[in-house]
MDTraj code that builds the backbone (N, CA, C; nanometers):
import mdtraj as md
import numpy as np

residues = "UNK UNK UNK UNK UNK UNK UNK UNK UNK UNK UNK UNK UNK UNK UNK UNK UNK UNK UNK UNK UNK UNK UNK UNK UNK UNK UNK UNK UNK UNK UNK UNK UNK UNK UNK UNK UNK UNK UNK UNK UNK UNK UNK UNK UNK UNK UNK UNK UNK UNK UNK UNK UNK UNK UNK UNK UNK UNK UNK UNK UNK UNK UNK UNK UNK UNK UNK UNK UNK UNK UNK UNK UNK UNK UNK UNK UNK UNK UNK UNK UNK UNK UNK UNK UNK UNK UNK UNK UNK UNK UNK UNK UNK UNK UNK UNK UNK UNK UNK UNK UNK UNK UNK UNK UNK UNK UNK UNK UNK UNK UNK UNK UNK UNK UNK UNK UNK UNK UNK UNK UNK UNK UNK UNK UNK UNK".split()
xyz = np.array([
    [-0.3846, -2.3051, 0.2594],
    [-0.3799, -2.3058, 0.4039],
    [-0.5216, -2.2844, 0.4558],
    [-0.5628, -2.3699, 0.5439],
    [-0.6977, -2.3595, 0.5976],
    [-0.7073, -2.2435, 0.6966],
    [-0.8262, -2.1880, 0.7121],
    [-0.8433, -2.0803, 0.8099],
    [-0.8026, -2.1221, 0.9512],
    [-0.8310, -2.2471, 0.9866],
    [-0.7959, -2.2967, 1.1201],
    [-0.6436, -2.2943, 1.1399],
    [-0.5697, -2.3396, 1.0405],
    [-0.4231, -2.3383, 1.0476],
    [-0.3706, -2.1955, 1.0537],
    [-0.4295, -2.1093, 0.9710],
    [-0.3875, -1.9695, 0.9708],
    [-0.4068, -1.9056, 1.1083],
    [-0.5236, -1.9230, 1.1670],
    [-0.5519, -1.8634, 1.2981],
    [-0.4578, -1.9201, 1.4041],
    [-0.4312, -2.0501, 1.3978],
    [-0.3395, -2.1122, 1.4927],
    [-0.1996, -2.0510, 1.4815],
    [-0.1492, -2.0389, 1.3580],
    [-0.0155, -1.9819, 1.3370],
    [-0.0102, -1.8331, 1.3717],
    [-0.1150, -1.7602, 1.3370],
    [-0.1206, -1.6180, 1.3695],
    [-0.1244, -1.5978, 1.5206],
    [-0.1976, -1.6809, 1.5904],
    [-0.2040, -1.6712, 1.7365],
    [-0.0680, -1.6998, 1.7994],
    [0.0001, -1.8020, 1.7485],
    [0.1327, -1.8339, 1.8007],
    [0.2323, -1.7227, 1.7764],
    [0.2321, -1.6698, 1.6546],
    [0.3214, -1.5588, 1.6231],
    [0.2899, -1.4376, 1.7100],
    [0.1621, -1.4080, 1.7255],
    [0.1211, -1.2914, 1.8039],
    [0.1600, -1.3061, 1.9509],
    [0.1503, -1.4272, 2.0038],
    [0.1922, -1.4506, 2.1421],
    [0.3422, -1.4285, 2.1575],
    [0.4195, -1.4770, 2.0616],
    [0.5641, -1.4591, 2.0650],
    [0.6022, -1.3120, 2.0536],
    [0.5428, -1.2432, 1.9581],
    [0.5719, -1.1006, 1.9385],
    [0.5302, -1.0211, 2.0619],
    [0.4159, -1.0523, 2.1191],
    [0.3693, -0.9838, 2.2404],
    [0.4679, -1.0022, 2.3547],
    [0.5184, -1.1236, 2.3714],
    [0.6146, -1.1512, 2.4787],
    [0.7419, -1.0680, 2.4607],
    [0.7881, -1.0588, 2.3372],
    [0.9086, -0.9789, 2.3110],
    [0.8807, -0.8307, 2.3359],
    [0.7637, -0.7828, 2.2959],
    [0.7300, -0.6422, 2.3191],
    [0.7210, -0.6109, 2.4681],
    [0.6687, -0.7034, 2.5453],
    [0.6663, -0.6843, 2.6912],
    [0.8098, -0.6792, 2.7430],
    [0.8959, -0.7642, 2.6895],
    [1.0363, -0.7613, 2.7286],
    [1.1034, -0.6296, 2.6928],
    [1.0684, -0.5725, 2.5784],
    [1.1238, -0.4431, 2.5374],
    [1.0919, -0.3339, 2.6395],
    [0.9799, -0.3461, 2.7094],
    [0.9410, -0.2454, 2.8086],
    [1.0405, -0.2379, 2.9240],
    [1.1157, -0.3460, 2.9451],
    [1.2123, -0.3493, 3.0550],
    [1.3511, -0.3020, 3.0131],
    [1.3683, -0.2726, 2.8863],
    [1.4940, -0.2174, 2.8385],
    [1.4854, -0.0658, 2.8423],
    [1.5805, -0.0044, 2.9080],
    [1.5758, 0.1403, 2.9280],
    [1.5674, 0.2171, 2.7961],
    [1.6411, 0.1724, 2.6948],
    [1.6441, 0.2436, 2.5665],
    [1.5114, 0.2344, 2.4906],
    [1.4316, 0.1304, 2.5193],
    [1.3079, 0.1092, 2.4429],
    [1.1807, 0.1309, 2.5241],
    [1.1934, 0.1507, 2.6527],
    [1.0748, 0.1580, 2.7386],
    [0.9847, 0.2775, 2.7086],
    [1.0400, 0.3824, 2.6516],
    [0.9582, 0.5008, 2.6214],
    [0.8720, 0.4837, 2.4963],
    [0.8933, 0.3759, 2.4225],
    [0.8264, 0.3595, 2.2942],
    [0.7235, 0.2467, 2.2954],
    [0.6658, 0.2229, 2.4099],
    [0.5671, 0.1166, 2.4264],
    [0.4430, 0.1419, 2.3411],
    [0.4001, 0.2651, 2.3336],
    [0.2791, 0.2983, 2.2571],
    [0.2970, 0.2616, 2.1102],
    [0.4095, 0.2987, 2.0518],
    [0.4348, 0.2649, 1.9119],
    [0.4417, 0.1138, 1.8927],
    [0.4995, 0.0446, 1.9883],
    [0.5091, -0.1016, 1.9800],
    [0.3715, -0.1648, 1.9671],
    [0.2788, -0.1232, 2.0518],
    [0.1460, -0.1847, 2.0530],
    [0.0595, -0.1366, 1.9384],
    [0.0819, -0.0135, 1.8925],
    [0.0116, 0.0339, 1.7724],
    [0.0544, -0.0487, 1.6519],
    [0.1852, -0.0694, 1.6381],
    [0.2339, -0.1478, 1.5244],
    [0.1889, -0.2930, 1.5349],
    [0.1902, -0.3492, 1.6543],
    [0.1421, -0.4857, 1.6743],
    [-0.0041, -0.4977, 1.6300],
    [-0.0873, -0.4057, 1.6738],
    [-0.2294, -0.4085, 1.6383],
    [-0.2497, -0.3935, 1.4880],
    [-0.1772, -0.3002, 1.4285],
    [-0.1898, -0.2787, 1.2845],
    [-0.1545, -0.4045, 1.2070],
    [-0.0399, -0.4636, 1.2360],
    [0.0044, -0.5795, 1.1583],
    [-0.0805, -0.7027, 1.1846],
    [-0.1350, -0.7163, 1.3041],
    [-0.2247, -0.8273, 1.3336],
    [-0.3507, -0.8175, 1.2467],
    [-0.4132, -0.7012, 1.2473],
    [-0.5349, -0.6802, 1.1682],
    [-0.5035, -0.6883, 1.0185],
    [-0.3916, -0.6321, 0.9777],
    [-0.3539, -0.6354, 0.8373],
    [-0.3334, -0.7792, 0.7896],
    [-0.2751, -0.8630, 0.8738],
    [-0.2558, -1.0044, 0.8380],
    [-0.3892, -1.0741, 0.8165],
    [-0.4855, -1.0442, 0.9016],
    [-0.6187, -1.1029, 0.8841],
    [-0.6801, -1.0613, 0.7509],
    [-0.6697, -0.9335, 0.7187],
    [-0.7266, -0.8823, 0.5945],
    [-0.6561, -0.9389, 0.4718],
    [-0.5237, -0.9481, 0.4786],
    [-0.4480, -1.0004, 0.3657],
    [-0.4787, -1.1489, 0.3459],
    [-0.4934, -1.2221, 0.4547],
    [-0.5280, -1.3637, 0.4412],
    [-0.6616, -1.3788, 0.3703],
    [-0.7602, -1.3030, 0.4143],
    [-0.8931, -1.3141, 0.3531],
    [-0.8883, -1.2745, 0.2056],
    [-0.8201, -1.1645, 0.1756],
    [-0.8067, -1.1222, 0.0364],
    [-0.7282, -1.2222, -0.0466],
    [-0.6239, -1.2786, 0.0114],
    [-0.5451, -1.3792, -0.0584],
    [-0.6238, -1.5057, -0.0830],
    [-0.7058, -1.5429, 0.0127],
    [-0.7907, -1.6616, -0.0001],
    [-0.8898, -1.6428, -0.1161],
    [-0.9480, -1.5256, -0.1234],
    [-1.0442, -1.4962, -0.2306],
    [-0.9744, -1.4914, -0.3658],
    [-0.8618, -1.4204, -0.3738],
    [-0.7938, -1.4052, -0.5026],
    [-0.7278, -1.5350, -0.5484],
    [-0.6875, -1.6218, -0.4569],
    [-0.6277, -1.7500, -0.4957],
    [-0.7307, -1.8426, -0.5582],
    [-0.8567, -1.8230, -0.5252],
    [-0.9626, -1.9075, -0.5796],
    [-1.0120, -1.8644, -0.7164],
    [-0.9620, -1.7550, -0.7665],
    [-1.0059, -1.7047, -0.8973],
    [-0.9436, -1.7859, -1.0110],
    [-1.0120, -1.7888, -1.1245],
    [-0.9602, -1.8571, -1.2429],
    [-0.8302, -1.7937, -1.2911],
    [-0.8297, -1.6615, -1.2973],
    [-0.7126, -1.5878, -1.3431],
    [-0.6126, -1.5779, -1.2276],
    [-0.5029, -1.6499, -1.2355],
    [-0.4041, -1.6539, -1.1271],
    [-0.3238, -1.5244, -1.1151],
    [-0.3313, -1.4398, -1.2158],
    [-0.2626, -1.3111, -1.2072],
    [-0.3270, -1.2210, -1.1021],
    [-0.4524, -1.2429, -1.0737],
    [-0.5230, -1.1632, -0.9732],
    [-0.4565, -1.1810, -0.8368],
    [-0.4143, -1.3035, -0.8068],
    [-0.3480, -1.3291, -0.6792],
    [-0.2170, -1.2508, -0.6696],
    [-0.1386, -1.2535, -0.7751],
    [-0.0123, -1.1789, -0.7763],
    [-0.0348, -1.0294, -0.7643],
    [-0.1352, -0.9797, -0.8332],
    [-0.1672, -0.8375, -0.8247],
    [-0.2140, -0.7994, -0.6850],
    [-0.2938, -0.8877, -0.6233],
    [-0.3387, -0.8611, -0.4873],
    [-0.2199, -0.8571, -0.3911],
    [-0.1290, -0.9522, -0.4052],
    [-0.0126, -0.9577, -0.3165],
    [0.0729, -0.8322, -0.3307],
    [0.0956, -0.7877, -0.4537],
    [0.1734, -0.6649, -0.4752],
    [0.1019, -0.5424, -0.4186],
    [-0.0279, -0.5346, -0.4394],
    [-0.1044, -0.4213, -0.3867],
    [-0.1030, -0.4215, -0.2339],
    [-0.1186, -0.5390, -0.1731],
    [-0.1174, -0.5487, -0.0273],
    [0.0185, -0.5079, 0.0286],
    [0.1245, -0.5472, -0.0403],
    [0.2595, -0.5097, 0.0040],
    [0.2791, -0.3585, -0.0056],
    [0.2327, -0.2984, -0.1131],
    [0.2449, -0.1537, -0.1295],
    [0.1655, -0.0796, -0.0222],
    [0.0435, -0.1253, 0.0038],
    [-0.0391, -0.0623, 0.1076],
    [0.0271, -0.0766, 0.2438],
    [0.0817, -0.1937, 0.2722],
    [0.1478, -0.2153, 0.4014],
    [0.2676, -0.1223, 0.4176],
    [0.3453, -0.1057, 0.3127],
    [0.4617, -0.0185, 0.3204],
    [0.4208, 0.1278, 0.3397],
    [0.3185, 0.1710, 0.2680],
    [0.2716, 0.3091, 0.2832],
    [0.2123, 0.3339, 0.4220],
    [0.1353, 0.2385, 0.4712],
    [0.0778, 0.2528, 0.6052],
    [0.1878, 0.2506, 0.7118],
    [0.2887, 0.1683, 0.6929],
    [0.4006, 0.1626, 0.7866],
    [0.4731, 0.2966, 0.7914],
    [0.4989, 0.3517, 0.6740],
    [0.5637, 0.4822, 0.6671],
    [0.4779, 0.5892, 0.7338],
    [0.3486, 0.5829, 0.7118],
    [0.2567, 0.6791, 0.7737],
    [0.2596, 0.6677, 0.9253],
    [0.2570, 0.5464, 0.9775],
    [0.2608, 0.5260, 1.1224],
    [0.3893, 0.5831, 1.1807],
    [0.5014, 0.5531, 1.1175],
    [0.6310, 0.6017, 1.1669],
    [0.6377, 0.7539, 1.1622],
    [0.5978, 0.8127, 1.0504],
    [0.6025, 0.9582, 1.0389],
    [0.5101, 1.0274, 1.1382],
    [0.3882, 0.9771, 1.1529],
    [0.2956, 1.0369, 1.2492],
    [0.3498, 1.0265, 1.3915],
    [0.4029, 0.9103, 1.4255],
    [0.4600, 0.8944, 1.5592],
    [0.5766, 0.9916, 1.5798],
    [0.6624, 1.0009, 1.4797],
    [0.7782, 1.0888, 1.4898],
    [0.7361, 1.2350, 1.5049],
    [0.6398, 1.2775, 1.4254],
    [0.5959, 1.4172, 1.4299],
    [0.5164, 1.4500, 1.5558],
    [0.4350, 1.3560, 1.6029],
    [0.3496, 1.3843, 1.7184],
    [0.4205, 1.3676, 1.8521],
    [0.5080, 1.2695, 1.8638],
    [0.5685, 1.2445, 1.9951],
    [0.7112, 1.2963, 2.0069],
    [0.7731, 1.3288, 1.8966],
    [0.9100, 1.3807, 1.8948],
    [1.0020, 1.2979, 1.9849],
    [1.0291, 1.1729, 1.9453],
    [1.1108, 1.0850, 2.0293],
    [1.2517, 1.1406, 2.0507],
    [1.3065, 1.1126, 2.1696],
    [1.4375, 1.1649, 2.2073],
    [1.5509, 1.0939, 2.1332],
    [1.5317, 0.9680, 2.1013],
    [1.6348, 0.8918, 2.0308],
    [1.5746, 0.8254, 1.9074],
    [1.6613, 0.7651, 1.8298],
    [1.6148, 0.6946, 1.7110],
    [1.5804, 0.5494, 1.7420],
    [1.5915, 0.5080, 1.8662],
    [1.5616, 0.3707, 1.9046],
    [1.4135, 0.3367, 1.8927],
    [1.3292, 0.4369, 1.8746],
    [1.1858, 0.4115, 1.8642],
    [1.1534, 0.3199, 1.7466],
    [1.2421, 0.3144, 1.6493],
    [1.2171, 0.2359, 1.5294],
    [1.2403, 0.0866, 1.5521],
    [1.3172, 0.0493, 1.6540],
    [1.3523, -0.0918, 1.6768],
    [1.2291, -0.1781, 1.7022],
    [1.1416, -0.1439, 1.7977],
    [1.0231, -0.2286, 1.8178],
    [0.9334, -0.2346, 1.6940],
    [0.9208, -0.1223, 1.6239],
    [0.8370, -0.1209, 1.5044],
    [0.8914, -0.2178, 1.4002],
    [1.0198, -0.2113, 1.3718],
    [1.0759, -0.2987, 1.2695],
    [1.0789, -0.4446, 1.3128],
    [1.0897, -0.4690, 1.4416],
    [1.0804, -0.6074, 1.4887],
    [0.9427, -0.6643, 1.4527],
    [0.8386, -0.5901, 1.4837],
    [0.7024, -0.6347, 1.4535],
    [0.6829, -0.6444, 1.3025],
    [0.7313, -0.5456, 1.2304],
    [0.7194, -0.5438, 1.0839],
    [0.7837, -0.6682, 1.0225],
    [0.9045, -0.6996, 1.0636],
    [0.9748, -0.8153, 1.0076],
    [0.9059, -0.9471, 1.0419],
    [0.8607, -0.9607, 1.1652],
    [0.7924, -1.0847, 1.2049],
    [0.6673, -1.1078, 1.1216],
    [0.5838, -1.0071, 1.1125],
    [0.4588, -1.0228, 1.0385],
    [0.4800, -1.0280, 0.8876],
    [0.5836, -0.9630, 0.8357],
    [0.6122, -0.9718, 0.6930],
    [0.6585, -1.1122, 0.6554],
    [0.7449, -1.1716, 0.7367],
    [0.7875, -1.3097, 0.7108],
    [0.6674, -1.4042, 0.7155],
    [0.5811, -1.3831, 0.8132],
    [0.4616, -1.4659, 0.8245],
    [0.3704, -1.4465, 0.7041],
    [0.3558, -1.3227, 0.6602],
    [0.2710, -1.2932, 0.5444],
    [0.3243, -1.3613, 0.4190],
    [0.4537, -1.3558, 0.3973],
    [0.5131, -1.4226, 0.2812],
    [0.4882, -1.5728, 0.2904],
    [0.5017, -1.6290, 0.4097],
    [0.4788, -1.7725, 0.4283],
    [0.3352, -1.8116, 0.3929],
    [0.2376, -1.7433, 0.4532],
    [0.0997, -1.7880, 0.4285],
    [0.0512, -1.7510, 0.2891],
    [0.1017, -1.6423, 0.2323],
    [0.0612, -1.6096, 0.0956],
    [0.1214, -1.7088, -0.0037],
    [0.2405, -1.7558, 0.0226],
    [0.3006, -1.8587, -0.0621],
    [0.2186, -1.9854, -0.0570],
    [0.1776, -2.0227, 0.0624],
    [0.0936, -2.1429, 0.0775],
    [-0.0410, -2.1250, 0.0072],
    [-0.0993, -2.0042, 0.0208],
    [-0.2261, -1.9782, -0.0477],
    [-0.2099, -1.9801, -0.1991],
    [-0.0986, -1.9256, -0.2468],
    [-0.0733, -1.9192, -0.3908],
    [-0.0533, -2.0560, -0.4530],
    [-0.0096, -2.1521, -0.3730],
    [0.0132, -2.2876, -0.4235],
    [-0.1132, -2.3728, -0.4176],
    [-0.2224, -2.3148, -0.3712],
    [-0.3490, -2.3862, -0.3647],
    [-0.3993, -2.4169, -0.5057],
    [-0.4402, -2.5383, -0.5280],
    [-0.4907, -2.5779, -0.6607],
    [-0.6371, -2.5444, -0.6730],
])
top = md.Topology()
chain = top.add_chain()
for i, resn in enumerate(residues, 1):
    res = top.add_residue(resn, chain, resSeq=i)
    for name in ("N", "CA", "C"):
        top.add_atom(name, md.element.get_by_symbol(name[0]), res)
traj = md.Trajectory(xyz[None], top)
């Protein structure tokens, strides 16, 4: 996948996710969790950029196992960082309901699906 295609797709996904997050602000159950929504959006946007660059570099290596190892390491780091974000938010803001997790997981799922898509395309690069 070319960098131009990646940026185009990432921009489209980010616009869609942003629109949904703005919509979440108008839902009474989710309006109190706007800060977490935008923190998670920012994290996953930047993380996608970093994973793309790392995937691009590792896909070009002679040893194709490096790409698989990079993908597994990136997934582990993403999961640990996600858990850290959720725990810190929970401990610092003490949300009144458990609905705070909905916007976070929406963003997580969108960017994870996108990450699997572009990493698959990068992995198939000859």
